[in-house]
N, CA, C and O atoms as CSV, one atom per row, in Angstrom:
chain,resi,resn,atom,element,x,y,z
A,1,MET,N,N,21.980,36.897,62.206
A,1,MET,CA,C,22.085,36.145,60.969
A,1,MET,C,C,23.282,35.228,61.068
A,1,MET,O,O,24.375,35.676,61.414
A,2,ALA,N,N,23.104,33.990,60.780
A,2,ALA,CA,C,24.212,33.037,60.780
A,2,ALA,C,C,24.705,32.872,59.352
A,2,ALA,O,O,24.168,32.063,58.595
A,3,THR,N,N,25.709,33.622,58.990
A,3,THR,CA,C,26.167,33.627,57.605
A,3,THR,C,C,27.129,32.507,57.291
A,3,THR,O,O,27.427,32.278,56.119
A,4,GLY,N,N,27.631,31.794,58.295
A,4,GLY,CA,C,28.514,30.660,58.026
A,4,GLY,C,C,29.856,31.092,57.484
A,4,GLY,O,O,30.268,32.239,57.654
A,5,SER,N,N,30.527,30.179,56.836
A,5,SER,CA,C,31.857,30.477,56.304
A,5,SER,C,C,31.745,30.801,54.823
A,5,SER,O,O,31.933,29.929,53.975
A,6,LEU,N,N,31.443,32.038,54.516
A,6,LEU,CA,C,31.272,32.483,53.149
A,6,LEU,C,C,32.608,32.933,52.578
A,6,LEU,O,O,33.457,33.452,53.303
A,7,ALA,N,N,32.788,32.735,51.298
A,7,ALA,CA,C,34.058,33.035,50.648
A,7,ALA,C,C,34.503,34.471,50.871
A,7,ALA,O,O,35.695,34.717,51.058
A,8,TRP,N,N,33.578,35.430,50.856
A,8,TRP,CA,C,33.954,36.837,50.990
A,8,TRP,C,C,34.297,37.202,52.421
A,8,TRP,O,O,34.656,38.349,52.689
A,9,ARG,N,N,34.198,36.259,53.349
A,9,ARG,CA,C,34.480,36.550,54.753
A,9,ARG,C,C,35.899,36.187,55.164
A,9,ARG,O,O,36.246,36.372,56.331
A,10,ARG,N,N,36.736,35.677,54.266
A,10,ARG,CA,C,38.094,35.299,54.638
A,10,ARG,C,C,38.839,36.495,55.234
A,10,ARG,O,O,38.692,37.626,54.769
A,11,ALA,N,N,39.624,36.234,56.247
A,11,ALA,CA,C,40.339,37.303,56.973
A,11,ALA,C,C,41.232,38.113,56.059
A,11,ALA,O,O,41.353,39.326,56.231
A,12,GLU,N,N,41.864,37.465,55.086
A,12,GLU,CA,C,42.785,38.205,54.223
A,12,GLU,C,C,42.070,39.212,53.324
A,12,GLU,O,O,42.725,40.054,52.709
A,13,ASP,N,N,40.758,39.144,53.237
A,13,ASP,CA,C,40.003,40.087,52.414
A,13,ASP,C,C,39.770,41.412,53.130
A,13,ASP,O,O,39.278,42.361,52.519
A,14,ARG,N,N,40.112,41.493,54.406
A,14,ARG,CA,C,39.974,42.697,55.205
A,14,ARG,C,C,38.540,43.214,55.265
A,14,ARG,O,O,38.315,44.422,55.338
A,15,ALA,N,N,37.582,42.310,55.235
A,15,ALA,CA,C,36.184,42.714,55.392
A,15,ALA,C,C,35.909,42.973,56.865
A,15,ALA,O,O,36.436,42.287,57.741
A,16,ARG,N,N,35.087,43.960,57.118
A,16,ARG,CA,C,34.677,44.253,58.486
A,16,ARG,C,C,33.190,43.963,58.587
A,16,ARG,O,O,32.387,44.543,57.856
A,17,ILE,N,N,32.823,43.065,59.493
A,17,ILE,CA,C,31.435,42.652,59.631
A,17,ILE,C,C,30.895,43.145,60.964
A,17,ILE,O,O,31.525,42.977,62.009
A,18,ARG,N,N,29.713,43.759,60.910
A,18,ARG,CA,C,29.017,44.179,62.123
A,18,ARG,C,C,27.733,43.361,62.223
A,18,ARG,O,O,27.078,43.126,61.208
A,19,PRO,N,N,27.365,42.929,63.409
A,19,PRO,CA,C,26.265,41.976,63.557
A,19,PRO,C,C,24.874,42.479,63.186
A,19,PRO,O,O,23.978,41.664,62.965
A,20,THR,N,N,24.665,43.773,63.111
A,20,THR,CA,C,23.356,44.279,62.698
A,20,THR,C,C,23.535,45.513,61.823
A,20,THR,O,O,24.626,46.072,61.710
A,21,VAL,N,N,22.459,45.905,61.224
A,21,VAL,CA,C,22.414,47.102,60.388
A,21,VAL,C,C,21.749,48.206,61.202
A,21,VAL,O,O,20.836,47.931,61.982
A,22,ASP,N,N,22.191,49.444,61.032
A,22,ASP,CA,C,21.534,50.588,61.650
A,22,ASP,C,C,20.253,50.863,60.853
A,22,ASP,O,O,20.321,51.140,59.655
A,23,ALA,N,N,19.113,50.791,61.492
A,23,ALA,CA,C,17.828,50.987,60.806
A,23,ALA,C,C,17.778,52.322,60.075
A,23,ALA,O,O,17.140,52.426,59.028
A,24,LYS,N,N,18.440,53.342,60.610
A,24,LYS,CA,C,18.462,54.665,59.967
A,24,LYS,C,C,19.139,54.595,58.590
A,24,LYS,O,O,18.771,55.340,57.681
A,25,SER,N,N,20.130,53.700,58.435
A,25,SER,CA,C,20.830,53.583,57.156
A,25,SER,C,C,19.937,52.996,56.066
A,25,SER,O,O,20.283,53.059,54.886
A,26,LEU,N,N,18.792,52.427,56.445
A,26,LEU,CA,C,17.862,51.842,55.474
A,26,LEU,C,C,16.855,52.858,54.940
A,26,LEU,O,O,16.174,52.589,53.950
A,27,GLU,N,N,16.752,54.013,55.579
A,27,GLU,CA,C,15.771,55.026,55.161
A,27,GLU,C,C,15.895,55.438,53.696
A,27,GLU,O,O,14.875,55.525,53.014
A,28,PRO,N,N,17.116,55.700,53.176
A,28,PRO,CA,C,17.204,56.142,51.782
A,28,PRO,C,C,17.103,55.014,50.746
A,28,PRO,O,O,17.146,55.284,49.545
A,29,VAL,N,N,16.973,53.781,51.178
A,29,VAL,CA,C,16.915,52.643,50.256
A,29,VAL,C,C,15.509,52.560,49.654
A,29,VAL,O,O,14.543,52.350,50.387
A,30,PRO,N,N,15.376,52.721,48.323
A,30,PRO,CA,C,14.058,52.688,47.690
A,30,PRO,C,C,13.263,51.406,47.980
A,30,PRO,O,O,12.037,51.450,48.081
A,31,LEU,N,N,13.946,50.284,48.113
A,31,LEU,CA,C,13.279,49.019,48.416
A,31,LEU,C,C,12.469,49.123,49.709
A,31,LEU,O,O,11.437,48.467,49.847
A,32,PHE,N,N,12.929,49.939,50.650
A,32,PHE,CA,C,12.282,50.062,51.950
A,32,PHE,C,C,11.495,51.360,52.108
A,32,PHE,O,O,11.074,51.695,53.216
A,33,ALA,N,N,11.291,52.092,51.017
A,33,ALA,CA,C,10.559,53.365,51.063
A,33,ALA,C,C,9.146,53.148,51.584
A,33,ALA,O,O,8.466,52.189,51.217
A,34,GLY,N,N,8.726,54.054,52.441
A,34,GLY,CA,C,7.373,54.008,52.960
A,34,GLY,C,C,7.161,53.051,54.123
A,34,GLY,O,O,6.067,52.998,54.686
A,35,LEU,N,N,8.189,52.292,54.492
A,35,LEU,CA,C,8.048,51.394,55.634
A,35,LEU,C,C,8.133,52.188,56.931
A,35,LEU,O,O,8.771,53.239,56.988
A,36,SER,N,N,7.496,51.683,57.947
A,36,SER,CA,C,7.571,52.328,59.250
A,36,SER,C,C,8.968,52.124,59.834
A,36,SER,O,O,9.713,51.241,59.407
A,37,HIS,N,N,9.305,52.951,60.808
A,37,HIS,CA,C,10.595,52.790,61.482
A,37,HIS,C,C,10.665,51.405,62.128
A,37,HIS,O,O,11.723,50.776,62.137
A,38,LYS,N,N,9.559,50.939,62.656
A,38,LYS,CA,C,9.503,49.614,63.287
A,38,LYS,C,C,9.842,48.513,62.269
A,38,LYS,O,O,10.581,47.582,62.589
A,39,ASP,N,N,9.306,48.617,61.047
A,39,ASP,CA,C,9.615,47.624,60.008
A,39,ASP,C,C,11.084,47.696,59.601
A,39,ASP,O,O,11.723,46.663,59.403
A,40,ARG,N,N,11.624,48.916,59.474
A,40,ARG,CA,C,13.049,49.040,59.135
A,40,ARG,C,C,13.924,48.479,60.253
A,40,ARG,O,O,14.975,47.899,59.981
A,41,GLU,N,N,13.504,48.643,61.501
A,41,GLU,CA,C,14.248,48.055,62.619
A,41,GLU,C,C,14.241,46.526,62.535
A,41,GLU,O,O,15.246,45.880,62.833
A,42,LYS,N,N,13.118,45.959,62.133
A,42,LYS,CA,C,13.025,44.507,61.980
A,42,LYS,C,C,13.974,44.038,60.883
A,42,LYS,O,O,14.694,43.054,61.053
A,43,ILE,N,N,13.968,44.743,59.768
A,43,ILE,CA,C,14.873,44.398,58.665
A,43,ILE,C,C,16.319,44.506,59.141
A,43,ILE,O,O,17.144,43.644,58.838
A,44,ALA,N,N,16.619,45.554,59.879
A,44,ALA,CA,C,17.988,45.747,60.381
A,44,ALA,C,C,18.423,44.593,61.273
A,44,ALA,O,O,19.590,44.201,61.244
A,45,ARG,N,N,17.519,44.049,62.054
A,45,ARG,CA,C,17.860,42.904,62.911
A,45,ARG,C,C,18.097,41.635,62.097
A,45,ARG,O,O,18.843,40.753,62.525
A,46,TRP,N,N,17.475,41.538,60.942
A,46,TRP,CA,C,17.636,40.365,60.087
A,46,TRP,C,C,18.947,40.383,59.308
A,46,TRP,O,O,19.325,39.370,58.719
A,47,ALA,N,N,19.641,41.507,59.295
A,47,ALA,CA,C,20.811,41.666,58.423
A,47,ALA,C,C,22.086,41.946,59.213
A,47,ALA,O,O,22.048,42.366,60.369
A,48,ASP,N,N,23.201,41.701,58.558
A,48,ASP,CA,C,24.522,42.104,59.031
A,48,ASP,C,C,25.002,43.222,58.118
A,48,ASP,O,O,24.500,43.374,57.004
A,49,THR,N,N,25.959,43.996,58.578
A,49,THR,CA,C,26.613,45.002,57.748
A,49,THR,C,C,28.023,44.507,57.464
A,49,THR,O,O,28.707,44.000,58.353
A,50,ILE,N,N,28.443,44.659,56.226
A,50,ILE,CA,C,29.809,44.283,55.872
A,50,ILE,C,C,30.440,45.421,55.085
A,50,ILE,O,O,29.830,45.975,54.170
A,51,ASP,N,N,31.666,45.760,55.450
A,51,ASP,CA,C,32.455,46.771,54.742
A,51,ASP,C,C,33.523,46.034,53.950
A,51,ASP,O,O,34.292,45.249,54.506
A,52,LEU,N,N,33.565,46.293,52.649
A,52,LEU,CA,C,34.501,45.595,51.769
A,52,LEU,C,C,35.370,46.574,51.000
A,52,LEU,O,O,34.941,47.691,50.711
A,53,PRO,N,N,36.587,46.166,50.668
A,53,PRO,CA,C,37.450,47.006,49.837
A,53,PRO,C,C,37.017,46.931,48.370
A,53,PRO,O,O,36.177,46.108,48.006
A,54,ALA,N,N,37.588,47.782,47.548
A,54,ALA,CA,C,37.362,47.719,46.099
A,54,ALA,C,C,37.937,46.414,45.560
A,54,ALA,O,O,38.832,45.816,46.159
A,55,ASP,N,N,37.410,45.991,44.432
A,55,ASP,CA,C,37.882,44.793,43.718
A,55,ASP,C,C,37.622,43.496,44.479
A,55,ASP,O,O,38.343,42.515,44.296
A,56,LYS,N,N,36.606,43.485,45.327
A,56,LYS,CA,C,36.250,42.261,46.052
A,56,LYS,C,C,35.173,41.525,45.272
A,56,LYS,O,O,34.103,42.071,45.004
A,57,HIS,N,N,35.461,40.299,44.916
A,57,HIS,CA,C,34.518,39.462,44.176
A,57,HIS,C,C,33.471,38.911,45.152
A,57,HIS,O,O,33.816,38.161,46.065
A,58,LEU,N,N,32.193,39.277,44.967
A,58,LEU,CA,C,31.123,38.891,45.895
A,58,LEU,C,C,30.351,37.654,45.468
A,58,LEU,O,O,30.156,36.735,46.264
A,59,LEU,N,N,29.913,37.626,44.224
A,59,LEU,CA,C,29.086,36.538,43.717
A,59,LEU,C,C,29.714,35.957,42.462
A,59,LEU,O,O,30.293,36.672,41.644
A,60,ASP,N,N,29.587,34.653,42.331
A,60,ASP,CA,C,30.050,33.965,41.124
A,60,ASP,C,C,28.853,33.413,40.373
A,60,ASP,O,O,28.053,32.656,40.923
A,61,GLU,N,N,28.740,33.798,39.119
A,61,GLU,CA,C,27.687,33.270,38.271
A,61,GLU,C,C,27.755,31.741,38.277
A,61,GLU,O,O,28.831,31.151,38.175
A,62,GLY,N,N,26.593,31.122,38.397
A,62,GLY,CA,C,26.525,29.668,38.381
A,62,GLY,C,C,26.623,29.007,39.749
A,62,GLY,O,O,26.350,27.814,39.877
A,63,ARG,N,N,27.008,29.759,40.768
A,63,ARG,CA,C,27.128,29.198,42.130
A,63,ARG,C,C,25.771,29.213,42.830
A,63,ARG,O,O,24.860,29.941,42.435
A,64,LEU,N,N,25.657,28.409,43.858
A,64,LEU,CA,C,24.431,28.397,44.650
A,64,LEU,C,C,24.360,29.659,45.505
A,64,LEU,O,O,25.392,30.164,45.947
A,65,PRO,N,N,23.152,30.174,45.744
A,65,PRO,CA,C,23.002,31.410,46.527
A,65,PRO,C,C,23.108,31.167,48.024
A,65,PRO,O,O,22.708,30.120,48.533
A,66,HIS,N,N,23.658,32.159,48.719
A,66,HIS,CA,C,23.753,32.091,50.168
A,66,HIS,C,C,23.316,33.372,50.846
A,66,HIS,O,O,23.167,33.389,52.067
A,67,GLU,N,N,23.099,34.469,50.084
A,67,GLU,CA,C,22.729,35.709,50.719
A,67,GLU,C,C,22.121,36.702,49.732
A,67,GLU,O,O,22.225,36.557,48.514
A,68,PHE,N,N,21.480,37.723,50.315
A,68,PHE,CA,C,20.865,38.840,49.609
A,68,PHE,C,C,21.592,40.099,50.075
A,68,PHE,O,O,21.904,40.228,51.259
A,69,PHE,N,N,21.864,41.026,49.160
A,69,PHE,CA,C,22.658,42.211,49.470
A,69,PHE,C,C,21.900,43.497,49.138
A,69,PHE,O,O,21.201,43.571,48.128
A,70,VAL,N,N,22.045,44.507,49.998
A,70,VAL,CA,C,21.572,45.862,49.734
A,70,VAL,C,C,22.788,46.770,49.886
A,70,VAL,O,O,23.483,46.713,50.900
A,71,ILE,N,N,23.046,47.604,48.884
A,71,ILE,CA,C,24.196,48.508,48.921
A,71,ILE,C,C,23.827,49.740,49.743
A,71,ILE,O,O,22.904,50.478,49.400
A,72,LEU,N,N,24.562,49.947,50.829
A,72,LEU,CA,C,24.350,51.127,51.669
A,72,LEU,C,C,25.277,52.257,51.246
A,72,LEU,O,O,24.916,53.430,51.343
A,73,ASP,N,N,26.471,51.907,50.777
A,73,ASP,CA,C,27.450,52.884,50.307
A,73,ASP,C,C,28.415,52.153,49.388
A,73,ASP,O,O,28.718,50.980,49.609
A,74,GLY,N,N,28.903,52.844,48.351
A,74,GLY,CA,C,29.876,52.243,47.449
A,74,GLY,C,C,29.262,51.870,46.117
A,74,GLY,O,O,28.248,52.429,45.700
A,75,GLU,N,N,29.906,50.902,45.450
A,75,GLU,CA,C,29.505,50.579,44.086
A,75,GLU,C,C,29.961,49.173,43.724
A,75,GLU,O,O,31.029,48.725,44.140
A,76,VAL,N,N,29.130,48.482,42.939
A,76,VAL,CA,C,29.485,47.161,42.423
A,76,VAL,C,C,29.183,47.113,40.933
A,76,VAL,O,O,28.358,47.870,40.422
A,77,GLU,N,N,29.869,46.209,40.250
A,77,GLU,CA,C,29.578,45.930,38.846
A,77,GLU,C,C,29.005,44.534,38.746
A,77,GLU,O,O,29.432,43.614,39.444
A,78,VAL,N,N,28.012,44.390,37.852
A,78,VAL,CA,C,27.344,43.118,37.632
A,78,VAL,C,C,27.679,42.649,36.222
A,78,VAL,O,O,27.537,43.401,35.257
A,79,HIS,N,N,28.129,41.386,36.111
A,79,HIS,CA,C,28.518,40.814,34.816
A,79,HIS,C,C,27.836,39.474,34.606
A,79,HIS,O,O,27.693,38.681,35.537
A,80,HIS,N,N,27.415,39.232,33.362
A,80,HIS,CA,C,26.921,37.922,32.944
A,80,HIS,C,C,27.866,37.442,31.852
A,80,HIS,O,O,27.957,38.040,30.780
A,81,GLU,N,N,28.572,36.346,32.146
A,81,GLU,CA,C,29.638,35.867,31.274
A,81,GLU,C,C,30.631,37.023,31.096
A,81,GLU,O,O,31.230,37.456,32.080
A,82,THR,N,N,30.820,37.524,29.902
A,82,THR,CA,C,31.767,38.630,29.727
A,82,THR,C,C,31.061,39.979,29.549
A,82,THR,O,O,31.721,41.005,29.383
A,83,GLU,N,N,29.739,39.983,29.583
A,83,GLU,CA,C,28.966,41.207,29.360
A,83,GLU,C,C,28.716,41.975,30.663
A,83,GLU,O,O,28.263,41.411,31.659
A,84,HIS,N,N,29.024,43.273,30.625
A,84,HIS,CA,C,28.723,44.155,31.753
A,84,HIS,C,C,27.234,44.460,31.716
A,84,HIS,O,O,26.737,45.026,30.743
A,85,LEU,N,N,26.517,44.085,32.779
A,85,LEU,CA,C,25.070,44.299,32.825
A,85,LEU,C,C,24.677,45.597,33.499
A,85,LEU,O,O,23.764,46.291,33.053
A,86,ALA,N,N,25.386,45.927,34.597
A,86,ALA,CA,C,24.978,47.105,35.364
A,86,ALA,C,C,26.063,47.518,36.342
A,86,ALA,O,O,26.898,46.718,36.764
A,87,THR,N,N,26.018,48.793,36.685
A,87,THR,CA,C,26.777,49.316,37.815
A,87,THR,C,C,25.740,49.742,38.834
A,87,THR,O,O,24.864,50.555,38.538
A,88,LEU,N,N,25.838,49.188,40.042
A,88,LEU,CA,C,24.861,49.468,41.093
A,88,LEU,C,C,25.506,50.271,42.207
A,88,LEU,O,O,26.693,50.116,42.496
A,89,GLY,N,N,24.706,51.135,42.834
A,89,GLY,CA,C,25.216,51.974,43.912
A,89,GLY,C,C,24.270,52.000,45.096
A,89,GLY,O,O,23.388,51.149,45.207
A,90,PRO,N,N,24.446,52.974,45.987
A,90,PRO,CA,C,23.640,53.054,47.200
A,90,PRO,C,C,22.139,52.964,46.917
A,90,PRO,O,O,21.607,53.659,46.051
A,91,GLY,N,N,21.477,52.089,47.672
A,91,GLY,CA,C,20.043,51.880,47.516
A,91,GLY,C,C,19.682,50.721,46.616
A,91,GLY,O,O,18.548,50.243,46.654
A,92,ASP,N,N,20.626,50.255,45.802
A,92,ASP,CA,C,20.363,49.121,44.925
A,92,ASP,C,C,20.544,47.816,45.688
A,92,ASP,O,O,21.162,47.792,46.753
A,93,PHE,N,N,20.005,46.734,45.143
A,93,PHE,CA,C,20.126,45.427,45.781
A,93,PHE,C,C,20.414,44.366,44.721
A,93,PHE,O,O,20.168,44.568,43.532
A,94,PHE,N,N,20.939,43.232,45.180
A,94,PHE,CA,C,21.226,42.119,44.284
A,94,PHE,C,C,21.284,40.819,45.081
A,94,PHE,O,O,21.380,40.822,46.308
A,95,GLY,N,N,21.222,39.707,44.346
A,95,GLY,CA,C,21.269,38.397,44.967
A,95,GLY,C,C,19.899,37.768,45.156
A,95,GLY,O,O,19.789,36.644,45.647
A,96,GLU,N,N,18.857,38.487,44.766
A,96,GLU,CA,C,17.493,38.025,45.015
A,96,GLU,C,C,17.025,36.939,44.055
A,96,GLU,O,O,16.246,36.067,44.442
A,97,ILE,N,N,17.489,36.980,42.809
A,97,ILE,CA,C,16.942,36.086,41.787
A,97,ILE,C,C,17.170,34.619,42.136
A,97,ILE,O,O,16.222,33.833,42.146
A,98,ALA,N,N,18.394,34.246,42.416
A,98,ALA,CA,C,18.696,32.843,42.719
A,98,ALA,C,C,18.007,32.389,44.000
A,98,ALA,O,O,17.590,31.235,44.098
A,99,LEU,N,N,17.880,33.282,44.986
A,99,LEU,CA,C,17.210,32.910,46.227
A,99,LEU,C,C,15.728,32.621,45.992
A,99,LEU,O,O,15.191,31.654,46.531
A,100,ILE,N,N,15.075,33.446,45.200
A,100,ILE,CA,C,13.639,33.277,44.963
A,100,ILE,C,C,13.368,32.115,44.014
A,100,ILE,O,O,12.436,31.338,44.225
A,101,GLU,N,N,14.173,31.999,42.983
A,101,GLU,CA,C,13.937,30.957,41.989
A,101,GLU,C,C,14.600,29.632,42.366
A,101,GLU,O,O,14.519,28.661,41.613
A,102,HIS,N,N,15.250,29.590,43.521
A,102,HIS,CA,C,15.923,28.371,44.005
A,102,HIS,C,C,16.838,27.783,42.945
A,102,HIS,O,O,16.865,26.576,42.705
A,103,GLY,N,N,17.586,28.683,42.323
A,103,GLY,CA,C,18.513,28.269,41.285
A,103,GLY,C,C,19.916,28.742,41.593
A,103,GLY,O,O,20.262,29.010,42.744
A,104,ARG,N,N,20.700,28.837,40.572
A,104,ARG,CA,C,22.085,29.277,40.716
A,104,ARG,C,C,22.177,30.766,40.403
A,104,ARG,O,O,21.270,31.339,39.799
A,105,ARG,N,N,23.274,31.386,40.817
A,105,ARG,CA,C,23.493,32.809,40.554
A,105,ARG,C,C,23.462,33.063,39.052
A,105,ARG,O,O,24.039,32.308,38.269
A,106,THR,N,N,22.777,34.144,38.661
A,106,THR,CA,C,22.636,34.484,37.244
A,106,THR,C,C,23.707,35.455,36.772
A,106,THR,O,O,23.799,35.739,35.578
A,107,ALA,N,N,24.521,35.969,37.694
A,107,ALA,CA,C,25.552,36.942,37.336
A,107,ALA,C,C,26.655,36.927,38.386
A,107,ALA,O,O,26.502,36.362,39.468
A,108,SER,N,N,27.765,37.562,38.038
A,108,SER,CA,C,28.869,37.763,38.978
A,108,SER,C,C,28.866,39.221,39.399
A,108,SER,O,O,28.486,40.096,38.622
A,109,VAL,N,N,29.294,39.485,40.642
A,109,VAL,CA,C,29.292,40.851,41.177
A,109,VAL,C,C,30.627,41.120,41.859
A,109,VAL,O,O,31.118,40.303,42.638
A,110,VAL,N,N,31.217,42.304,41.549
A,110,VAL,CA,C,32.504,42.718,42.103
A,110,VAL,C,C,32.383,44.160,42.583
A,110,VAL,O,O,31.771,44.989,41.910
A,111,THR,N,N,32.967,44.467,43.754
A,111,THR,CA,C,32.989,45.859,44.220
A,111,THR,C,C,33.955,46.656,43.353
A,111,THR,O,O,35.008,46.147,42.969
A,112,THR,N,N,33.607,47.895,43.044
A,112,THR,CA,C,34.488,48.756,42.251
A,112,THR,C,C,35.114,49.860,43.086
A,112,THR,O,O,36.039,50.539,42.640
A,113,LYS,N,N,34.605,50.037,44.302
A,113,LYS,CA,C,35.162,50.975,45.279
A,113,LYS,C,C,34.821,50.435,46.656
A,113,LYS,O,O,34.020,49.506,46.760
A,114,PRO,N,N,35.397,50.980,47.711
A,114,PRO,CA,C,35.016,50.505,49.042
A,114,PRO,C,C,33.493,50.550,49.184
A,114,PRO,O,O,32.858,51.550,48.849
A,115,THR,N,N,32.925,49.467,49.681
A,115,THR,CA,C,31.471,49.303,49.671
A,115,THR,C,C,30.968,48.779,51.010
A,115,THR,O,O,31.574,47.894,51.614
A,116,THR,N,N,29.857,49.337,51.460
A,116,THR,CA,C,29.175,48.860,52.663
A,116,THR,C,C,27.854,48.233,52.234
A,116,THR,O,O,27.061,48.842,51.517
A,117,LEU,N,N,27.638,47.004,52.687
A,117,LEU,CA,C,26.451,46.249,52.304
A,117,LEU,C,C,25.676,45.783,53.528
A,117,LEU,O,O,26.257,45.477,54.569
A,118,ALA,N,N,24.362,45.734,53.387
A,118,ALA,CA,C,23.521,44.999,54.328
A,118,ALA,C,C,23.357,43.623,53.701
A,118,ALA,O,O,23.023,43.510,52.521
A,119,VAL,N,N,23.591,42.574,54.490
A,119,VAL,CA,C,23.575,41.203,53.975
A,119,VAL,C,C,22.574,40.377,54.775
A,119,VAL,O,O,22.570,40.398,56.006
A,120,MET,N,N,21.720,39.645,54.045
A,120,MET,CA,C,20.714,38.789,54.690
A,120,MET,C,C,20.905,37.341,54.283
A,120,MET,O,O,21.241,37.041,53.138
A,121,SER,N,N,20.688,36.459,55.227
A,121,SER,CA,C,20.683,35.025,54.948
A,121,SER,C,C,19.416,34.679,54.170
A,121,SER,O,O,18.475,35.472,54.145
A,122,PRO,N,N,19.376,33.505,53.535
A,122,PRO,CA,C,18.142,33.099,52.846
A,122,PRO,C,C,16.921,33.071,53.779
A,122,PRO,O,O,15.829,33.467,53.370
A,123,ALA,N,N,17.091,32.615,55.011
A,123,ALA,CA,C,15.958,32.554,55.941
A,123,ALA,C,C,15.452,33.955,56.291
A,123,ALA,O,O,14.243,34.177,56.341
A,124,SER,N,N,16.354,34.892,56.533
A,124,SER,CA,C,15.954,36.265,56.837
A,124,SER,C,C,15.304,36.930,55.630
A,124,SER,O,O,14.321,37.658,55.769
A,125,PHE,N,N,15.857,36.677,54.447
A,125,PHE,CA,C,15.289,37.217,53.205
A,125,PHE,C,C,13.862,36.692,53.017
A,125,PHE,O,O,12.959,37.455,52.673
A,126,ALA,N,N,13.660,35.397,53.242
A,126,ALA,CA,C,12.326,34.799,53.107
A,126,ALA,C,C,11.360,35.399,54.131
A,126,ALA,O,O,10.201,35.664,53.810
A,127,ALA,N,N,11.830,35.611,55.350
A,127,ALA,CA,C,10.980,36.208,56.385
A,127,ALA,C,C,10.574,37.627,55.989
A,127,ALA,O,O,9.419,38.015,56.165
A,128,MET,N,N,11.516,38.396,55.460
A,128,MET,CA,C,11.213,39.760,55.033
A,128,MET,C,C,10.147,39.737,53.938
A,128,MET,O,O,9.189,40.509,53.989
A,129,ARG,N,N,10.308,38.865,52.960
A,129,ARG,CA,C,9.335,38.779,51.865
A,129,ARG,C,C,7.964,38.331,52.378
A,129,ARG,O,O,6.934,38.828,51.924
A,130,ARG,N,N,7.957,37.412,53.303
A,130,ARG,CA,C,6.710,36.870,53.841
A,130,ARG,C,C,5.978,37.917,54.692
A,130,ARG,O,O,4.755,38.031,54.611
A,131,GLU,N,N,6.714,38.675,55.500
A,131,GLU,CA,C,6.096,39.606,56.447
A,131,GLU,C,C,5.869,41.005,55.889
A,131,GLU,O,O,5.101,41.779,56.461
A,132,MET,N,N,6.525,41.342,54.784
A,132,MET,CA,C,6.418,42.697,54.233
A,132,MET,C,C,6.067,42.620,52.751
A,132,MET,O,O,6.933,42.651,51.878
A,133,ALA,N,N,4.757,42.519,52.502
A,133,ALA,CA,C,4.263,42.316,51.140
A,133,ALA,C,C,4.737,43.412,50.184
A,133,ALA,O,O,5.039,43.132,49.024
A,134,GLU,N,N,4.804,44.640,50.657
A,134,GLU,CA,C,5.219,45.761,49.800
A,134,GLU,C,C,6.660,45.568,49.313
A,134,GLU,O,O,6.968,45.840,48.152
A,135,VAL,N,N,7.532,45.102,50.197
A,135,VAL,CA,C,8.923,44.833,49.833
A,135,VAL,C,C,8.977,43.664,48.848
A,135,VAL,O,O,9.713,43.716,47.863
A,136,ALA,N,N,8.206,42.618,49.109
A,136,ALA,CA,C,8.178,41.454,48.219
A,136,ALA,C,C,7.750,41.857,46.808
A,136,ALA,O,O,8.330,41.391,45.828
A,137,LEU,N,N,6.744,42.716,46.703
A,137,LEU,CA,C,6.283,43.175,45.385
A,137,LEU,C,C,7.372,43.960,44.657
A,137,LEU,O,O,7.543,43.805,43.448
A,138,ARG,N,N,8.107,44.800,45.382
A,138,ARG,CA,C,9.191,45.570,44.760
A,138,ARG,C,C,10.308,44.643,44.267
A,138,ARG,O,O,10.873,44.860,43.195
A,139,ILE,N,N,10.615,43.625,45.045
A,139,ILE,CA,C,11.644,42.666,44.635
A,139,ILE,C,C,11.175,41.907,43.396
A,139,ILE,O,O,11.942,41.735,42.449
A,140,ASP,N,N,9.921,41.452,43.396
A,140,ASP,CA,C,9.381,40.736,42.242
A,140,ASP,C,C,9.398,41.611,40.996
A,140,ASP,O,O,9.705,41.131,39.905
A,141,ASP,N,N,9.072,42.888,41.152
A,141,ASP,CA,C,9.107,43.823,40.027
A,141,ASP,C,C,10.528,43.962,39.485
A,141,ASP,O,O,10.732,43.992,38.271
A,142,ALA,N,N,11.508,44.047,40.381
A,142,ALA,CA,C,12.913,44.146,39.953
A,142,ALA,C,C,13.338,42.899,39.190
A,142,ALA,O,O,14.059,42.995,38.197
A,143,ILE,N,N,12.902,41.745,39.638
A,143,ILE,CA,C,13.249,40.500,38.946
A,143,ILE,C,C,12.667,40.500,37.534
A,143,ILE,O,O,13.349,40.115,36.585
A,144,ARG,N,N,11.414,40.927,37.390
A,144,ARG,CA,C,10.806,40.982,36.053
A,144,ARG,C,C,11.611,41.896,35.130
A,144,ARG,O,O,11.757,41.602,33.944
A,145,LYS,N,N,12.134,42.999,35.664
A,145,LYS,CA,C,12.905,43.925,34.847
A,145,LYS,C,C,14.301,43.374,34.523
A,145,LYS,O,O,14.853,43.662,33.461
A,146,ARG,N,N,14.861,42.589,35.432
A,146,ARG,CA,C,16.232,42.090,35.264
A,146,ARG,C,C,16.315,40.826,34.421
A,146,ARG,O,O,17.339,40.562,33.792
A,147,MET,N,N,15.242,40.047,34.408
A,147,MET,CA,C,15.279,38.755,33.727
A,147,MET,C,C,14.468,38.796,32.439
A,147,MET,O,O,13.246,38.933,32.479
A,148,PRO,N,N,15.131,38.682,31.310
A,148,PRO,CA,C,14.380,38.608,30.058
A,148,PRO,C,C,13.618,37.279,30.013
A,148,PRO,O,O,14.197,36.221,30.259
A,149,ARG,N,N,12.369,37.336,29.712
A,149,ARG,CA,C,11.541,36.106,29.675
A,149,ARG,C,C,11.134,35.803,28.268
A,149,ARG,O,O,10.439,34.817,28.025
């Protein structure tokens, strides 16, 4: 994954990035439930792993999207303007709405404890959705639940 120069990657943030995800770490993620080991290996190749400290600001509401995140360990808080929307933990994902709707970020996200994430570029995220219909349906279902229409 070519993640480029993303704000959360600055050296002073003490993030540790590994070039791939361990496919075994994807087994407990509900988004990937029921997938074959081969499919999880493919997803793992599409993603990087990043370890972040607590209080790391990941997404800014209103900004253009650059990645999709799956929480492997740790916790994040999601905020819209000043309202706390959710606390997400292992197995949860975020960043999908702006990527799919080709819009701007709908919320801000901050780590609340040391957190390990699987991170996908827009191209890898699109490939996953295109090649794994079951995953795409789960993501679409999550968007319907997250976005009041």
